[in-house]
C-alpha positions in Angstrom: 23.3 5.8 12.1 23.3 7.3 8.8 19.8 8.3 8.8 20.2 10.0 12.2 23.3 11.8 11.2 21.4 13.2 8.3 19.0 14.8 10.5 21.9 17.0 11.9 24.6 17.1 9.4 24.5 18.0 5.6 28.3 17.0 5.0 28.7 14.1 2.5 32.2 13.2 4.5 30.0 12.4 7.5 28.3 9.9 5.5 31.6 8.4 4.0 32.9 7.7 7.6 29.6 5.6 8.3 30.4 3.5 5.4 28.6 5.6 2.4 25.6 4.8 0.5 26.6 1.3 -0.2 26.2 0.5 3.5 22.6 2.1 3.3 21.7 0.4 0.2 22.8 -3.2 2.1 20.7 -2.4 5.2 17.9 -5.1 5.8 16.1 -2.4 8.1 16.0 -0.1 5.1 14.9 -2.9 2.7 12.1 -3.8 5.3 11.0 -0.1 5.5 11.0 0.3 1.8 9.3 -3.0 1.2 6.2 -2.2 3.7 5.7 1.2 2.4 5.7 -0.3 -1.3 3.2 -3.0 -0.1 0.9 -0.6 1.7 1.0 2.0 -1.4 0.0 -1.1 -3.8 -2.7 -2.1 -1.4 -3.9 1.4 -1.1 -4.0 2.1 -5.1 -5.7 -1.4 -5.7 -8.4 -0.7 -2.8 -9.1 3.0 -4.4 -9.3 1.4 -7.7 -11.9 -1.0 -6.7 -13.8 1.6 -4.9 -13.9 3.8 -8.0 -15.2 1.0 -10.1 -17.9 0.0 -7.3 -19.0 3.7 -7.4 -19.0 4.3 -11.1 -21.2 1.2 -11.4 -23.5 1.5 -8.1 -23.0 5.1 -6.7 -22.3 5.5 -3.1 -20.5 2.6 -1.3 -21.4 2.4 2.4 -18.9 3.3 4.9 -18.8 -0.1 6.3 -18.2 -1.8 3.1 -15.3 0.7 2.2 -13.7 0.0 5.6 -14.1 -3.7 5.2 -12.2 -3.1 1.7 -9.6 -1.0 3.3 -8.8 -3.7 6.0 -7.7 -6.1 3.1 -4.0 -5.9 2.3 -3.0 -9.0 0.4 -2.6 -7.8 -3.2 -3.9 -11.2 -4.5 -6.9 -10.8 -2.8 -7.5 -7.2 -3.9 -6.7 -8.1 -7.5 -9.5 -11.0 -7.3 -11.7 -8.3 -5.5 -11.1 -5.8 -8.4 -12.3 -8.4 -10.9 -15.3 -9.2 -8.9 -16.0 -5.3 -8.5 -16.3 -5.3 -12.6 -18.8 -8.2 -12.7 -20.8 -8.2 -9.6 -24.6 -7.6 -10.0 -24.8 -5.3 -7.0 -23.1 -4.1 -3.6 -24.5 -7.1 -1.9 -23.0 -9.5 -4.1 -19.8 -7.5 -3.8 -20.0 -7.6 0.0 -20.7 -11.6 0.2 -17.5 -11.9 -1.9 -15.5 -9.7 0.2 -16.7 -12.0 3.2 
């Protein structure tokens, strides 16, 4: 409710009537949205780092390989792929590890 009210009103009194900042902080929906955004940002940063390593080591990365990497969202997998990107012999070896 506060988010929608904020789109129309810029009066702090309106937010106090709706429960104030504490209600927003305790919102499970807001927590879920924030966690999802953070997870997506971390995954994208890890993917970008992996691609940077691969490009520095091997030159251009094929689009299909980049798309395959971008489909991975799990941070633990991306961390492992980062190590593989730094130690693999060539892009085909990385592609095989990526699955």
